C-alpha positions as CSV (number, residue, x, y, z in Angstrom):
1,M,12.8,80.3,45.1
2,E,11.6,79.7,41.5
3,I,9.5,76.8,39.3
4,K,9.9,76.2,35.7
5,L,9.9,73.9,33.0
6,A,12.6,71.5,33.5
7,S,15.5,70.8,30.6
8,K,17.9,68.4,30.0
9,D,20.3,70.3,32.0
10,D,18.5,69.0,34.9
11,I,17.9,65.0,34.3
12,N,21.5,64.6,37.0
13,E,19.7,66.9,39.5
14,I,16.8,65.3,39.2
15,I,17.8,62.1,39.1
16,R,20.0,62.4,42.6
17,I,17.0,63.2,44.5
18,I,15.2,60.9,43.4
19,K,17.8,58.1,44.7
20,D,18.4,60.5,47.9
21,A,14.7,60.4,48.3
22,I,14.6,57.0,47.2
23,Q,17.2,55.8,50.4
24,D,15.7,58.9,52.8
25,M,12.0,56.8,52.5
26,D,13.9,53.3,52.8
27,S,15.8,54.5,55.7
28,E,11.4,55.3,57.0
29,G,10.3,51.7,56.0
30,I,8.6,53.1,52.9
31,H,9.0,51.4,50.2
32,Q,7.4,53.5,47.0
33,W,10.5,54.4,44.4
34,D,13.1,51.6,43.5
35,N,15.0,51.7,40.4
36,V,12.4,50.5,38.4
37,Y,9.8,53.5,39.1
38,P,10.8,55.6,39.0
39,N,14.0,56.2,36.5
40,E,16.0,58.0,34.0
41,E,13.9,56.8,31.0
42,I,10.5,58.1,32.9
43,V,12.4,62.0,33.8
44,L,13.5,62.2,29.9
45,H,10.1,61.1,28.4
46,D,8.4,63.9,31.4
47,I,11.3,66.3,29.9
48,H,10.6,65.7,25.9
49,E,6.7,66.0,26.8
50,G,7.6,69.2,28.5
51,T,5.7,67.8,31.8
52,I,8.4,68.1,34.2
53,Y,8.9,71.5,36.7
54,V,11.5,72.0,39.0
55,L,12.0,74.3,42.3
56,I,15.5,76.1,42.3
57,D,16.4,77.9,44.8
58,N,20.5,79.0,45.3
59,K,20.9,78.1,41.6
60,Q,20.1,74.3,42.5
61,V,17.2,72.1,41.9
62,R,15.0,71.5,45.2
63,G,12.2,69.6,44.3
64,F,10.1,68.8,41.1
65,L,6.8,67.2,40.1
66,T,5.1,66.5,36.9
67,L,1.9,67.7,36.2
68,N,0.0,66.4,33.2
69,E,-3.5,65.0,31.9
70,D,-2.1,61.0,32.3
71,Y,-3.7,58.3,34.6
72,E,-3.6,55.1,35.2
73,E,-6.1,52.2,34.1
74,E,-6.9,51.7,38.2
75,Y,-8.1,55.7,38.6
76,N,-11.0,54.5,37.0
77,T,-12.0,52.2,39.5
78,I,-12.4,55.5,41.9
79,N,-15.2,57.9,42.5
80,W,-14.1,60.9,41.9
81,R,-16.3,64.0,42.9
82,Y,-15.1,66.1,40.0
83,R,-16.4,64.5,36.9
84,D,-17.2,67.1,34.6
85,G,-14.0,69.4,32.6
86,K,-10.4,68.3,32.2
87,N,-8.4,66.7,35.4
88,L,-4.7,67.4,35.8
89,I,-2.9,64.9,37.5
90,I,0.5,65.3,40.4
91,H,2.6,62.9,39.3
92,R,5.9,62.6,41.4
93,L,6.2,65.1,43.4
94,C,9.9,65.3,45.1
95,V,11.7,67.1,47.5
96,D,15.9,66.6,48.2
97,P,15.3,65.0,51.3
98,K,18.2,67.6,52.7
99,F,15.2,70.8,52.0
100,Q,12.1,68.9,53.0
101,G,10.5,71.0,55.8
102,N,11.5,74.4,54.1
103,G,7.7,74.8,52.4
104,I,9.1,73.1,48.4
105,A,6.7,70.5,48.6
106,R,4.2,73.1,49.3
107,A,5.4,75.5,46.5
108,L,5.0,72.9,44.3
109,I,1.2,72.4,45.0
110,Y,0.4,76.0,45.2
111,F,2.2,75.6,41.9
112,A,0.4,72.9,40.4
113,E,-2.7,74.4,41.2
114,R,-2.0,78.1,39.8
115,F,-1.1,76.1,36.8
116,G,-4.8,74.1,36.8
117,I,-6.2,77.2,37.2
118,E,-4.7,78.9,34.8
119,N,-5.2,76.4,32.3
120,K,-9.0,75.2,32.8
121,Y,-8.7,72.4,35.0
122,T,-11.8,71.3,37.1
123,S,-10.0,69.7,39.8
124,I,-6.5,68.4,40.5
125,R,-5.7,64.4,41.1
126,L,-3.0,62.6,42.6
127,D,-2.1,59.6,44.1
128,S,0.8,58.7,47.4
129,F,1.5,55.4,48.8
130,I,-0.3,54.9,51.9
131,S,2.7,54.3,53.7
132,N,4.3,57.6,53.3
133,H,2.2,59.5,55.9
134,R,4.0,62.2,55.7
135,A,2.9,63.0,51.9
136,C,-0.6,61.9,52.7
137,K,-0.8,64.6,55.9
138,L,0.3,67.1,53.6
139,Y,-2.1,66.7,50.8
140,E,-4.7,66.5,53.0
141,K,-3.4,69.7,55.0
142,N,-3.8,71.8,51.7
143,G,-7.1,70.7,51.6
144,Y,-7.2,67.0,49.1
145,E,-9.8,64.9,49.5
146,V,-9.3,61.2,49.8
147,R,-11.5,59.8,47.1
148,G,-10.5,55.7,47.2
149,S,-7.6,53.6,47.0
150,V,-6.0,51.6,44.5
151,T,-3.2,49.1,44.3
152,F,-0.1,49.0,41.9
153,R,3.0,47.4,42.0
154,K,4.3,48.6,45.3
155,G,1.1,48.6,47.2
156,K,-2.2,50.3,48.3
157,F,-2.1,53.8,47.2
158,L,-4.6,57.1,48.2
159,C,-6.0,59.1,45.0
160,F,-6.4,62.2,46.3
161,E,-8.3,65.5,44.6
162,K,-9.4,68.9,44.9
163,K,-11.9,71.4,43.3
164,Y,-10.7,74.6,41.4
165,Y,-12.1,77.4,43.0
166,K,-12.4,80.1,40.7
C-alpha cells in the first residue's frame, strides 16, 4: 500500500468510490452523503489545493482523505481540549466499500497522524455522522475523544479530537 497526494488522474476513481460509498451507506440506513456532498467540485478543489490523499493498493485507489486546517463555523461551539497551536482537520475519509475491513481506514488515519506530527500540529480533529456507528467506533478505537456534537445539513455529527505526543 502507498499513500500519495491525489492528482486529476485520480478523480474518476475517487468519484466512483464516493458513489459506491453513498450506495453502501444508504443500504445500511446511513444517509450521510448524497449528490450534493461530497461532489466532483469539492474533490477537484481538494486536488487543486493539494489536500487530498489517495491510498493505492495493486495500482488501484482503495481509499482517500482530505487533510487541511479548514473547518465549519459549527466547530467553534465545541469545547476542544487542545486549543494551543495548529489543529489538523480530517475530512471525507472514505474507503471503497469492496475493500472495507482490510485496514485501509486505519492506514489513512495513521497517515494523517504522521502528517500531523511531521507538520507540527498540536491535535487532529474530525467529525463523523452520529448514525455511522462503524466510523465512530473506528475513531474511538484509535484514541480519538468525543468532544461534542454539531448539526450539519444531514443531521447530528460527533466531533472527535486527538492530541499528538512527540
